[in-house]
C-alpha positions in Angstrom: -0.1 -26.9 -31.9 1.4 -30.1 -33.3 0.0 -29.6 -36.7 0.7 -25.9 -36.9 4.2 -26.1 -35.4 6.6 -23.9 -37.3 9.3 -26.5 -37.9 9.9 -30.2 -38.0 11.8 -30.4 -34.7 8.9 -28.9 -32.9 6.5 -31.3 -34.6 8.8 -34.2 -33.7 8.9 -33.1 -30.0 5.2 -32.6 -29.7 4.3 -35.8 -31.4 6.7 -37.7 -29.2 5.3 -36.3 -26.1 1.7 -37.1 -27.1 2.5 -40.5 -28.4 4.1 -41.5 -25.1 1.6 -39.7 -22.8 4.3 -37.7 -21.0 3.5 -34.9 -18.6 5.8 -31.8 -18.5 7.5 -33.3 -15.5 8.0 -36.6 -17.2 9.2 -35.0 -20.3 11.7 -32.9 -18.4 13.0 -35.9 -16.5 13.4 -38.0 -19.7 15.4 -35.2 -21.4 17.3 -33.9 -18.3 15.8 -30.5 -18.6 13.4 -28.3 -16.6 9.6 -28.4 -16.9 9.7 -24.7 -17.7 11.8 -25.3 -20.8 9.6 -28.2 -21.9 6.6 -25.9 -21.6 8.3 -23.2 -23.7 9.1 -25.8 -26.4 5.5 -27.1 -26.2 3.9 -23.7 -26.6 6.3 -22.5 -29.3 7.7 -19.8 -27.1 11.2 -21.3 -27.8 12.2 -23.3 -30.8 13.0 -26.9 -30.2 16.7 -27.5 -30.9 17.5 -30.3 -33.4 19.4 -32.1 -30.6 16.3 -32.3 -28.5 14.3 -33.8 -31.4 17.0 -36.4 -31.9 17.0 -37.1 -28.1 13.2 -37.7 -28.3 13.7 -40.3 -31.1 16.5 -42.0 -29.1 14.5 -42.1 -25.9 11.6 -43.6 -27.8 13.8 -46.2 -29.4 15.1 -47.3 -26.0 11.6 -47.4 -24.3 9.8 -49.6 -26.8 
């Protein structure tokens, strides 16, 4: 899904999740959202908002 994602924000989200080995529950907790929403973003059911892609980058910056 990561390589065929329809937009850059989705690719950013998926790459971040894989790079950090985050489960749906871990991803949801890190971003303050529900696992259901994270699943929808991961499967492409819902587009990833730009703010979420930016939050992923910020999270990663703080957790290095």
